[in-house]
mmCIF file as Biopython writes it, N, C-alpha, C and O atoms, coordinates in Angstrom:
data_model
#
loop_
_atom_site.group_PDB
_atom_site.id
_atom_site.type_symbol
_atom_site.label_atom_id
_atom_site.label_alt_id
_atom_site.label_comp_id
_atom_site.label_asym_id
_atom_site.label_entity_id
_atom_site.label_seq_id
_atom_site.pdbx_PDB_ins_code
_atom_site.Cartn_x
_atom_site.Cartn_y
_atom_site.Cartn_z
_atom_site.occupancy
_atom_site.B_iso_or_equiv
_atom_site.auth_seq_id
_atom_site.auth_asym_id
_atom_site.pdbx_PDB_model_num
ATOM 1   N N  . MET A ? 1  ? 150.996 -11.383 -18.011 1.0 0.0 1  A 1 
ATOM 2   C CA . MET A ? 1  ? 149.613 -11.292 -18.413 1.0 0.0 1  A 1 
ATOM 3   C C  . MET A ? 1  ? 148.938 -12.665 -18.405 1.0 0.0 1  A 1 
ATOM 4   O O  . MET A ? 1  ? 147.792 -12.794 -17.974 1.0 0.0 1  A 1 
ATOM 5   N N  . VAL A ? 2  ? 149.640 -13.672 -18.875 1.0 0.0 2  A 1 
ATOM 6   C CA . VAL A ? 2  ? 149.030 -14.999 -18.951 1.0 0.0 2  A 1 
ATOM 7   C C  . VAL A ? 2  ? 148.697 -15.503 -17.552 1.0 0.0 2  A 1 
ATOM 8   O O  . VAL A ? 2  ? 147.626 -16.072 -17.338 1.0 0.0 2  A 1 
ATOM 9   N N  . ILE A ? 3  ? 149.605 -15.300 -16.597 1.0 0.0 3  A 1 
ATOM 10  C CA . ILE A ? 3  ? 149.349 -15.732 -15.222 1.0 0.0 3  A 1 
ATOM 11  C C  . ILE A ? 3  ? 148.121 -15.021 -14.675 1.0 0.0 3  A 1 
ATOM 12  O O  . ILE A ? 3  ? 147.273 -15.648 -14.039 1.0 0.0 3  A 1 
ATOM 13  N N  . ASP A ? 4  ? 148.019 -13.724 -14.916 1.0 0.0 4  A 1 
ATOM 14  C CA . ASP A ? 4  ? 146.867 -12.948 -14.447 1.0 0.0 4  A 1 
ATOM 15  C C  . ASP A ? 4  ? 145.571 -13.497 -15.027 1.0 0.0 4  A 1 
ATOM 16  O O  . ASP A ? 4  ? 144.581 -13.629 -14.307 1.0 0.0 4  A 1 
ATOM 17  N N  . ARG A ? 5  ? 145.564 -13.816 -16.310 1.0 0.0 5  A 1 
ATOM 18  C CA . ARG A ? 5  ? 144.349 -14.352 -16.937 1.0 0.0 5  A 1 
ATOM 19  C C  . ARG A ? 5  ? 143.956 -15.686 -16.317 1.0 0.0 5  A 1 
ATOM 20  O O  . ARG A ? 5  ? 142.771 -15.960 -16.131 1.0 0.0 5  A 1 
ATOM 21  N N  . ARG A ? 6  ? 144.942 -16.513 -15.997 1.0 0.0 6  A 1 
ATOM 22  C CA . ARG A ? 6  ? 144.635 -17.812 -15.401 1.0 0.0 6  A 1 
ATOM 23  C C  . ARG A ? 6  ? 144.080 -17.661 -13.989 1.0 0.0 6  A 1 
ATOM 24  O O  . ARG A ? 6  ? 143.145 -18.364 -13.605 1.0 0.0 6  A 1 
ATOM 25  N N  . ILE A ? 7  ? 144.657 -16.748 -13.222 1.0 0.0 7  A 1 
ATOM 26  C CA . ILE A ? 7  ? 144.220 -16.556 -11.840 1.0 0.0 7  A 1 
ATOM 27  C C  . ILE A ? 7  ? 142.859 -15.883 -11.787 1.0 0.0 7  A 1 
ATOM 28  O O  . ILE A ? 7  ? 141.980 -16.320 -11.045 1.0 0.0 7  A 1 
ATOM 29  N N  . THR A ? 8  ? 142.674 -14.823 -12.568 1.0 0.0 8  A 1 
ATOM 30  C CA . THR A ? 8  ? 141.457 -14.011 -12.475 1.0 0.0 8  A 1 
ATOM 31  C C  . THR A ? 8  ? 140.398 -14.375 -13.505 1.0 0.0 8  A 1 
ATOM 32  O O  . THR A ? 8  ? 139.303 -13.812 -13.488 1.0 0.0 8  A 1 
ATOM 33  N N  . GLN A ? 9  ? 140.703 -15.300 -14.392 1.0 0.0 9  A 1 
ATOM 34  C CA . GLN A ? 9  ? 139.809 -15.668 -15.493 1.0 0.0 9  A 1 
ATOM 35  C C  . GLN A ? 9  ? 139.645 -14.534 -16.494 1.0 0.0 9  A 1 
ATOM 36  O O  . GLN A ? 9  ? 138.663 -14.498 -17.235 1.0 0.0 9  A 1 
ATOM 37  N N  . GLY A ? 10 ? 140.588 -13.618 -16.521 1.0 0.0 10 A 1 
ATOM 38  C CA . GLY A ? 10 ? 140.578 -12.542 -17.508 1.0 0.0 10 A 1 
ATOM 39  C C  . GLY A ? 10 ? 139.602 -11.430 -17.172 1.0 0.0 10 A 1 
ATOM 40  O O  . GLY A ? 10 ? 138.981 -11.421 -16.110 1.0 0.0 10 A 1 
ATOM 41  N N  . THR A ? 11 ? 139.483 -10.497 -18.099 1.0 0.0 11 A 1 
ATOM 42  C CA . THR A ? 11 ? 138.550 -9.389  -17.931 1.0 0.0 11 A 1 
ATOM 43  C C  . THR A ? 11 ? 137.532 -9.448  -19.054 1.0 0.0 11 A 1 
ATOM 44  O O  . THR A ? 11 ? 137.724 -10.158 -20.041 1.0 0.0 11 A 1 
ATOM 45  N N  . ARG A ? 12 ? 136.464 -8.709  -18.904 1.0 0.0 12 A 1 
ATOM 46  C CA . ARG A ? 12 ? 135.399 -8.748  -19.898 1.0 0.0 12 A 1 
ATOM 47  C C  . ARG A ? 12 ? 135.516 -7.665  -20.954 1.0 0.0 12 A 1 
ATOM 48  O O  . ARG A ? 12 ? 134.841 -7.727  -21.982 1.0 0.0 12 A 1 
ATOM 49  N N  . GLY A ? 13 ? 136.350 -6.688  -20.718 1.0 0.0 13 A 1 
ATOM 50  C CA . GLY A ? 13 ? 136.415 -5.592  -21.680 1.0 0.0 13 A 1 
ATOM 51  C C  . GLY A ? 13 ? 137.813 -5.039  -21.848 1.0 0.0 13 A 1 
ATOM 52  O O  . GLY A ? 13 ? 138.753 -5.421  -21.150 1.0 0.0 13 A 1 
ATOM 53  N N  . ARG A ? 14 ? 137.916 -4.135  -22.788 1.0 0.0 14 A 1 
ATOM 54  C CA . ARG A ? 14 ? 139.182 -3.500  -23.091 1.0 0.0 14 A 1 
ATOM 55  C C  . ARG A ? 14 ? 139.704 -2.676  -21.916 1.0 0.0 14 A 1 
ATOM 56  O O  . ARG A ? 14 ? 140.906 -2.651  -21.653 1.0 0.0 14 A 1 
ATOM 57  N N  . THR A ? 15 ? 138.792 -2.001  -21.210 1.0 0.0 15 A 1 
ATOM 58  C CA . THR A ? 15 ? 139.192 -1.176  -20.071 1.0 0.0 15 A 1 
ATOM 59  C C  . THR A ? 15 ? 139.825 -2.031  -18.980 1.0 0.0 15 A 1 
ATOM 60  O O  . THR A ? 15 ? 140.853 -1.662  -18.412 1.0 0.0 15 A 1 
ATOM 61  N N  . GLY A ? 16 ? 139.216 -3.161  -18.692 1.0 0.0 16 A 1 
ATOM 62  C CA . GLY A ? 16 ? 139.762 -4.073  -17.688 1.0 0.0 16 A 1 
ATOM 63  C C  . GLY A ? 16 ? 141.103 -4.630  -18.104 1.0 0.0 16 A 1 
ATOM 64  O O  . GLY A ? 16 ? 142.010 -4.760  -17.282 1.0 0.0 16 A 1 
ATOM 65  N N  . MET A ? 17 ? 141.236 -4.961  -19.379 1.0 0.0 17 A 1 
ATOM 66  C CA . MET A ? 17 ? 142.497 -5.476  -19.889 1.0 0.0 17 A 1 
ATOM 67  C C  . MET A ? 17 ? 143.600 -4.431  -19.760 1.0 0.0 17 A 1 
ATOM 68  O O  . MET A ? 17 ? 144.720 -4.753  -19.362 1.0 0.0 17 A 1 
ATOM 69  N N  . ARG A ? 18 ? 143.285 -3.174  -20.097 1.0 0.0 18 A 1 
ATOM 70  C CA . ARG A ? 18 ? 144.273 -2.087  -19.980 1.0 0.0 18 A 1 
ATOM 71  C C  . ARG A ? 18 ? 144.679 -1.878  -18.524 1.0 0.0 18 A 1 
ATOM 72  O O  . ARG A ? 18 ? 145.850 -1.643  -18.229 1.0 0.0 18 A 1 
ATOM 73  N N  . TRP A ? 19 ? 143.696 -1.965  -17.604 1.0 0.0 19 A 1 
ATOM 74  C CA . TRP A ? 19 ? 144.000 -1.796  -16.186 1.0 0.0 19 A 1 
ATOM 75  C C  . TRP A ? 19 ? 144.976 -2.877  -15.735 1.0 0.0 19 A 1 
ATOM 76  O O  . TRP A ? 19 ? 145.955 -2.584  -15.049 1.0 0.0 19 A 1 
ATOM 77  N N  . CYS A ? 20 ? 144.711 -4.128  -16.119 1.0 0.0 20 A 1 
ATOM 78  C CA . CYS A ? 20 ? 145.603 -5.231  -15.749 1.0 0.0 20 A 1 
ATOM 79  C C  . CYS A ? 20 ? 147.001 -5.023  -16.316 1.0 0.0 20 A 1 
ATOM 80  O O  . CYS A ? 20 ? 147.991 -5.240  -15.617 1.0 0.0 20 A 1 
ATOM 81  N N  . GLU A ? 21 ? 147.093 -4.607  -17.568 1.0 0.0 21 A 1 
ATOM 82  C CA . GLU A ? 21 ? 148.399 -4.356  -18.181 1.0 0.0 21 A 1 
ATOM 83  C C  . GLU A ? 21 ? 149.164 -3.298  -17.399 1.0 0.0 21 A 1 
ATOM 84  O O  . GLU A ? 21 ? 150.356 -3.447  -17.132 1.0 0.0 21 A 1 
ATOM 85  N N  . ARG A ? 22 ? 148.469 -2.235  -17.039 1.0 0.0 22 A 1 
ATOM 86  C CA . ARG A ? 22 ? 149.127 -1.131  -16.335 1.0 0.0 22 A 1 
ATOM 87  C C  . ARG A ? 22 ? 149.558 -1.532  -14.933 1.0 0.0 22 A 1 
ATOM 88  O O  . ARG A ? 22 ? 150.674 -1.220  -14.519 1.0 0.0 22 A 1 
ATOM 89  N N  . ILE A ? 23 ? 148.694 -2.216  -14.198 1.0 0.0 23 A 1 
ATOM 90  C CA . ILE A ? 23 ? 149.040 -2.577  -12.823 1.0 0.0 23 A 1 
ATOM 91  C C  . ILE A ? 23 ? 150.189 -3.575  -12.804 1.0 0.0 23 A 1 
ATOM 92  O O  . ILE A ? 23 ? 151.062 -3.487  -11.940 1.0 0.0 23 A 1 
ATOM 93  N N  . TRP A ? 24 ? 150.210 -4.531  -13.746 1.0 0.0 24 A 1 
ATOM 94  C CA . TRP A ? 24 ? 151.315 -5.489  -13.803 1.0 0.0 24 A 1 
ATOM 95  C C  . TRP A ? 24 ? 152.617 -4.795  -14.186 1.0 0.0 24 A 1 
ATOM 96  O O  . TRP A ? 24 ? 153.683 -5.173  -13.699 1.0 0.0 24 A 1 
ATOM 97  N N  . THR A ? 25 ? 152.546 -3.788  -15.051 1.0 0.0 25 A 1 
ATOM 98  C CA . THR A ? 25 ? 153.738 -3.012  -15.407 1.0 0.0 25 A 1 
ATOM 99  C C  . THR A ? 25 ? 154.254 -2.251  -14.192 1.0 0.0 25 A 1 
ATOM 100 O O  . THR A ? 25 ? 155.458 -2.221  -13.936 1.0 0.0 25 A 1 
ATOM 101 N N  . ILE A ? 26 ? 153.342 -1.638  -13.447 1.0 0.0 26 A 1 
ATOM 102 C CA . ILE A ? 26 ? 153.734 -0.905  -12.240 1.0 0.0 26 A 1 
ATOM 103 C C  . ILE A ? 26 ? 154.386 -1.854  -11.238 1.0 0.0 26 A 1 
ATOM 104 O O  . ILE A ? 26 ? 155.439 -1.541  -10.683 1.0 0.0 26 A 1 
ATOM 105 N N  . LEU A ? 27 ? 153.771 -3.005  -11.005 1.0 0.0 27 A 1 
ATOM 106 C CA . LEU A ? 27 ? 154.317 -3.969  -10.052 1.0 0.0 27 A 1 
ATOM 107 C C  . LEU A ? 27 ? 155.720 -4.422  -10.452 1.0 0.0 27 A 1 
ATOM 108 O O  . LEU A ? 27 ? 156.630 -4.442  -9.623  1.0 0.0 27 A 1 
ATOM 109 N N  . ALA A ? 28 ? 155.893 -4.781  -11.713 1.0 0.0 28 A 1 
ATOM 110 C CA . ALA A ? 28 ? 157.190 -5.273  -12.179 1.0 0.0 28 A 1 
ATOM 111 C C  . ALA A ? 28 ? 158.256 -4.183  -12.135 1.0 0.0 28 A 1 
ATOM 112 O O  . ALA A ? 28 ? 159.389 -4.434  -11.723 1.0 0.0 28 A 1 
ATOM 113 N N  . THR A ? 29 ? 157.897 -2.977  -12.558 1.0 0.0 29 A 1 
ATOM 114 C CA . THR A ? 29 ? 158.865 -1.887  -12.598 1.0 0.0 29 A 1 
ATOM 115 C C  . THR A ? 29 ? 159.270 -1.461  -11.194 1.0 0.0 29 A 1 
ATOM 116 O O  . THR A ? 29 ? 160.454 -1.258  -10.926 1.0 0.0 29 A 1 
ATOM 117 N N  . CYS A ? 30 ? 158.305 -1.324  -10.301 1.0 0.0 30 A 1 
ATOM 118 C CA . CYS A ? 30 ? 158.627 -0.945  -8.920  1.0 0.0 30 A 1 
ATOM 119 C C  . CYS A ? 30 ? 159.511 -2.006  -8.263  1.0 0.0 30 A 1 
ATOM 120 O O  . CYS A ? 30 ? 160.443 -1.669  -7.532  1.0 0.0 30 A 1 
ATOM 121 N N  . LYS A ? 31 ? 159.227 -3.267  -8.514  1.0 0.0 31 A 1 
ATOM 122 C CA . LYS A ? 31 ? 160.051 -4.338  -7.952  1.0 0.0 31 A 1 
ATOM 123 C C  . LYS A ? 31 ? 161.478 -4.240  -8.481  1.0 0.0 31 A 1 
ATOM 124 O O  . LYS A ? 31 ? 162.439 -4.360  -7.720  1.0 0.0 31 A 1 
ATOM 125 N N  . LYS A ? 32 ? 161.610 -4.023  -9.771  1.0 0.0 32 A 1 
ATOM 126 C CA . LYS A ? 32 ? 162.932 -3.920  -10.387 1.0 0.0 32 A 1 
ATOM 127 C C  . LYS A ? 32 ? 163.713 -2.725  -9.843  1.0 0.0 32 A 1 
ATOM 128 O O  . LYS A ? 32 ? 164.930 -2.800  -9.672  1.0 0.0 32 A 1 
ATOM 129 N N  . GLN A ? 33 ? 163.013 -1.625  -9.572  1.0 0.0 33 A 1 
ATOM 130 C CA . GLN A ? 33 ? 163.647 -0.404  -9.075  1.0 0.0 33 A 1 
ATOM 131 C C  . GLN A ? 33 ? 163.700 -0.359  -7.548  1.0 0.0 33 A 1 
ATOM 132 O O  . GLN A ? 33 ? 164.161 0.624   -6.968  1.0 0.0 33 A 1 
ATOM 133 N N  . LYS A ? 34 ? 163.226 -1.426  -6.901  1.0 0.0 34 A 1 
ATOM 134 C CA . LYS A ? 34 ? 163.172 -1.499  -5.439  1.0 0.0 34 A 1 
ATOM 135 C C  . LYS A ? 34 ? 162.397 -0.324  -4.839  1.0 0.0 34 A 1 
ATOM 136 O O  . LYS A ? 34 ? 162.804 0.274   -3.843  1.0 0.0 34 A 1 
ATOM 137 N N  . ARG A ? 35 ? 161.274 -0.017  -5.475  1.0 0.0 35 A 1 
ATOM 138 C CA . ARG A ? 35 ? 160.383 1.045   -5.004  1.0 0.0 35 A 1 
ATOM 139 C C  . ARG A ? 35 ? 159.160 0.419   -4.357  1.0 0.0 35 A 1 
ATOM 140 O O  . ARG A ? 35 ? 158.788 -0.710  -4.678  1.0 0.0 35 A 1 
ATOM 141 N N  . ASN A ? 36 ? 158.539 1.148   -3.452  1.0 0.0 36 A 1 
ATOM 142 C CA . ASN A ? 36 ? 157.340 0.691   -2.775  1.0 0.0 36 A 1 
ATOM 143 C C  . ASN A ? 36 ? 156.137 0.885   -3.706  1.0 0.0 36 A 1 
ATOM 144 O O  . ASN A ? 36 ? 155.819 2.010   -4.089  1.0 0.0 36 A 1 
ATOM 145 N N  . VAL A ? 37 ? 155.484 -0.202  -4.061  1.0 0.0 37 A 1 
ATOM 146 C CA . VAL A ? 37 ? 154.351 -0.164  -4.990  1.0 0.0 37 A 1 
ATOM 147 C C  . VAL A ? 37 ? 153.199 0.655   -4.411  1.0 0.0 37 A 1 
ATOM 148 O O  . VAL A ? 37 ? 152.609 1.485   -5.103  1.0 0.0 37 A 1 
ATOM 149 N N  . PHE A ? 38 ? 152.882 0.416   -3.139  1.0 0.0 38 A 1 
ATOM 150 C CA . PHE A ? 38 ? 151.776 1.138   -2.517  1.0 0.0 38 A 1 
ATOM 151 C C  . PHE A ? 38 ? 152.027 2.643   -2.544  1.0 0.0 38 A 1 
ATOM 152 O O  . PHE A ? 38 ? 151.122 3.416   -2.857  1.0 0.0 38 A 1 
ATOM 153 N N  . GLU A ? 39 ? 153.247 3.064   -2.219  1.0 0.0 39 A 1 
ATOM 154 C CA . GLU A ? 39 ? 153.567 4.496   -2.229  1.0 0.0 39 A 1 
ATOM 155 C C  . GLU A ? 39 ? 153.415 5.081   -3.632  1.0 0.0 39 A 1 
ATOM 156 O O  . GLU A ? 39 ? 152.893 6.185   -3.790  1.0 0.0 39 A 1 
ATOM 157 N N  . PHE A ? 40 ? 153.869 4.348   -4.651  1.0 0.0 40 A 1 
ATOM 158 C CA . PHE A ? 40 ? 153.756 4.840   -6.020  1.0 0.0 40 A 1 
ATOM 159 C C  . PHE A ? 40 ? 152.288 5.006   -6.421  1.0 0.0 40 A 1 
ATOM 160 O O  . PHE A ? 40 ? 151.907 6.031   -6.986  1.0 0.0 40 A 1 
ATOM 161 N N  . ILE A ? 41 ? 151.474 4.002   -6.128  1.0 0.0 41 A 1 
ATOM 162 C CA . ILE A ? 41 ? 150.053 4.082   -6.481  1.0 0.0 41 A 1 
ATOM 163 C C  . ILE A ? 41 ? 149.375 5.193   -5.679  1.0 0.0 41 A 1 
ATOM 164 O O  . ILE A ? 41 ? 148.554 5.936   -6.218  1.0 0.0 41 A 1 
ATOM 165 N N  . HIS A ? 42 ? 149.714 5.308   -4.402  1.0 0.0 42 A 1 
ATOM 166 C CA . HIS A ? 42 ? 149.151 6.368   -3.560  1.0 0.0 42 A 1 
ATOM 167 C C  . HIS A ? 42 ? 149.498 7.742   -4.132  1.0 0.0 42 A 1 
ATOM 168 O O  . HIS A ? 42 ? 148.623 8.599   -4.251  1.0 0.0 42 A 1 
ATOM 169 N N  . GLU A ? 43 ? 150.767 7.959   -4.488  1.0 0.0 43 A 1 
ATOM 170 C CA . GLU A ? 43 ? 151.189 9.237   -5.080  1.0 0.0 43 A 1 
ATOM 171 C C  . GLU A ? 43 ? 150.446 9.510   -6.388  1.0 0.0 43 A 1 
ATOM 172 O O  . GLU A ? 43 ? 150.088 10.653  -6.673  1.0 0.0 43 A 1 
ATOM 173 N N  . SER A ? 44 ? 150.217 8.468   -7.176  1.0 0.0 44 A 1 
ATOM 174 C CA . SER A ? 44 ? 149.504 8.623   -8.445  1.0 0.0 44 A 1 
ATOM 175 C C  . SER A ? 44 ? 148.054 9.043   -8.229  1.0 0.0 44 A 1 
ATOM 176 O O  . SER A ? 44 ? 147.542 9.912   -8.934  1.0 0.0 44 A 1 
ATOM 177 N N  . VAL A ? 45 ? 147.400 8.426   -7.257  1.0 0.0 45 A 1 
ATOM 178 C CA . VAL A ? 45 ? 146.001 8.766   -6.962  1.0 0.0 45 A 1 
ATOM 179 C C  . VAL A ? 45 ? 145.903 10.201  -6.449  1.0 0.0 45 A 1 
ATOM 180 O O  . VAL A ? 45 ? 145.034 10.959  -6.881  1.0 0.0 45 A 1 
ATOM 181 N N  . ILE A ? 46 ? 146.788 10.572  -5.532  1.0 0.0 46 A 1 
ATOM 182 C CA . ILE A ? 46 ? 146.789 11.936  -4.995  1.0 0.0 46 A 1 
ATOM 183 C C  . ILE A ? 46 ? 147.042 12.942  -6.112  1.0 0.0 46 A 1 
ATOM 184 O O  . ILE A ? 46 ? 146.386 13.982  -6.166  1.0 0.0 46 A 1 
ATOM 185 N N  . ALA A ? 47 ? 147.984 12.647  -7.003  1.0 0.0 47 A 1 
ATOM 186 C CA . ALA A ? 47 ? 148.274 13.542  -8.128  1.0 0.0 47 A 1 
ATOM 187 C C  . ALA A ? 47 ? 147.050 13.692  -9.026  1.0 0.0 47 A 1 
ATOM 188 O O  . ALA A ? 47 ? 146.749 14.793  -9.487  1.0 0.0 47 A 1 
ATOM 189 N N  . ASN A ? 48 ? 146.353 12.604  -9.271  1.0 0.0 48 A 1 
ATOM 190 C CA . ASN A ? 48 ? 145.147 12.655  -10.101 1.0 0.0 48 A 1 
ATOM 191 C C  . ASN A ? 48 ? 144.072 13.520  -9.451  1.0 0.0 48 A 1 
ATOM 192 O O  . ASN A ? 48 ? 143.478 14.374  -10.110 1.0 0.0 48 A 1 
ATOM 193 N N  . TRP A ? 49 ? 143.822 13.303  -8.175  1.0 0.0 49 A 1 
ATOM 194 C CA . TRP A ? 49 ? 142.795 14.067  -7.460  1.0 0.0 49 A 1 
ATOM 195 C C  . TRP A ? 49 ? 143.106 15.554  -7.418  1.0 0.0 49 A 1 
ATOM 196 O O  . TRP A ? 49 ? 142.207 16.389  -7.517  1.0 0.0 49 A 1 
ATOM 197 N N  . SER A ? 50 ? 144.401 15.884  -7.267  1.0 0.0 50 A 1 
ATOM 198 C CA . SER A ? 50 ? 144.773 17.296  -7.119  1.0 0.0 50 A 1 
ATOM 199 C C  . SER A ? 50 ? 145.224 17.927  -8.435  1.0 0.0 50 A 1 
ATOM 200 O O  . SER A ? 50 ? 145.744 19.042  -8.452  1.0 0.0 50 A 1 
ATOM 201 N N  . LYS A ? 51 ? 145.019 17.199  -9.542  1.0 0.0 51 A 1 
ATOM 202 C CA . LYS A ? 51 ? 145.364 17.706  -10.880 1.0 0.0 51 A 1 
ATOM 203 C C  . LYS A ? 51 ? 146.839 18.103  -10.978 1.0 0.0 51 A 1 
ATOM 204 O O  . LYS A ? 51 ? 147.185 19.103  -11.607 1.0 0.0 51 A 1 
ATOM 205 N N  . GLN A ? 52 ? 147.701 17.300  -10.346 1.0 0.0 52 A 1 
ATOM 206 C CA . GLN A ? 52 ? 149.141 17.535  -10.367 1.0 0.0 52 A 1 
ATOM 207 C C  . GLN A ? 52 ? 149.810 16.567  -11.344 1.0 0.0 52 A 1 
ATOM 208 O O  . GLN A ? 52 ? 149.163 15.677  -11.896 1.0 0.0 52 A 1 
ATOM 209 N N  . LYS A ? 53 ? 151.097 16.754  -11.543 1.0 0.0 53 A 1 
ATOM 210 C CA . LYS A ? 53 ? 151.876 15.881  -12.420 1.0 0.0 53 A 1 
ATOM 211 C C  . LYS A ? 53 ? 152.007 14.492  -11.772 1.0 0.0 53 A 1 
ATOM 212 O O  . LYS A ? 53 ? 152.281 14.375  -10.578 1.0 0.0 53 A 1 
ATOM 213 N N  . TYR A ? 54 ? 151.807 13.456  -12.576 1.0 0.0 54 A 1 
ATOM 214 C CA . TYR A ? 54 ? 151.909 12.087  -12.088 1.0 0.0 54 A 1 
ATOM 215 C C  . TYR A ? 54 ? 153.363 11.720  -11.813 1.0 0.0 54 A 1 
ATOM 216 O O  . TYR A ? 54 ? 154.263 12.236  -12.477 1.0 0.0 54 A 1 
ATOM 217 N N  . PRO A ? 55 ? 153.611 10.829  -10.836 1.0 0.0 55 A 1 
ATOM 218 C CA . PRO A ? 55 ? 154.976 10.352  -10.616 1.0 0.0 55 A 1 
ATOM 219 C C  . PRO A ? 55 ? 155.415 9.498   -11.804 1.0 0.0 55 A 1 
ATOM 220 O O  . PRO A ? 55 ? 154.588 8.891   -12.484 1.0 0.0 55 A 1 
ATOM 221 N N  . SER A ? 56 ? 156.692 9.460   -12.036 1.0 0.0 56 A 1 
ATOM 222 C CA . SER A ? 56 ? 157.226 8.731   -13.184 1.0 0.0 56 A 1 
ATOM 223 C C  . SER A ? 56 ? 157.810 7.391   -12.756 1.0 0.0 56 A 1 
ATOM 224 O O  . SER A ? 56 ? 158.371 7.270   -11.667 1.0 0.0 56 A 1 
ATOM 225 N N  . LEU A ? 57 ? 157.675 6.397   -13.609 1.0 0.0 57 A 1 
ATOM 226 C CA . LEU A ? 57 ? 158.329 5.112   -13.384 1.0 0.0 57 A 1 
ATOM 227 C C  . LEU A ? 57 ? 159.706 5.072   -14.041 1.0 0.0 57 A 1 
ATOM 228 O O  . LEU A ? 57 ? 160.478 4.138   -13.827 1.0 0.0 57 A 1 
ATOM 229 N N  . ILE A ? 58 ? 160.001 6.077   -14.830 1.0 0.0 58 A 1 
ATOM 230 C CA . ILE A ? 58 ? 161.283 6.131   -15.527 1.0 0.0 58 A 1 
ATOM 231 C C  . ILE A ? 58 ? 162.319 6.736   -14.593 1.0 0.0 58 A 1 
ATOM 232 O O  . ILE A ? 58 ? 162.128 7.824   -14.050 1.0 0.0 58 A 1 
ATOM 233 N N  . CYS A ? 59 ? 163.417 6.013   -14.416 1.0 0.0 59 A 1 
ATOM 234 C CA . CYS A ? 59 ? 164.482 6.515   -13.525 1.0 0.0 59 A 1 
ATOM 235 C C  . CYS A ? 59 ? 165.237 7.666   -14.143 1.0 0.0 59 A 1 
ATOM 236 O O  . CYS A ? 59 ? 166.159 8.200   -13.527 1.0 0.0 59 A 1 
#
């Protein structure tokens, strides 16, 4: 989080802060699990649009 704040100068609101927390968690978890980040985010967006169950980051 600290690195993100330094690079991006932080966010202006709670929503932006939550988004950053979530995306950094996704990036770190996918890297640790050797999963493709783009595929995970793509599956999540498709699930949201089609009102389906979201993919899990928990193994």
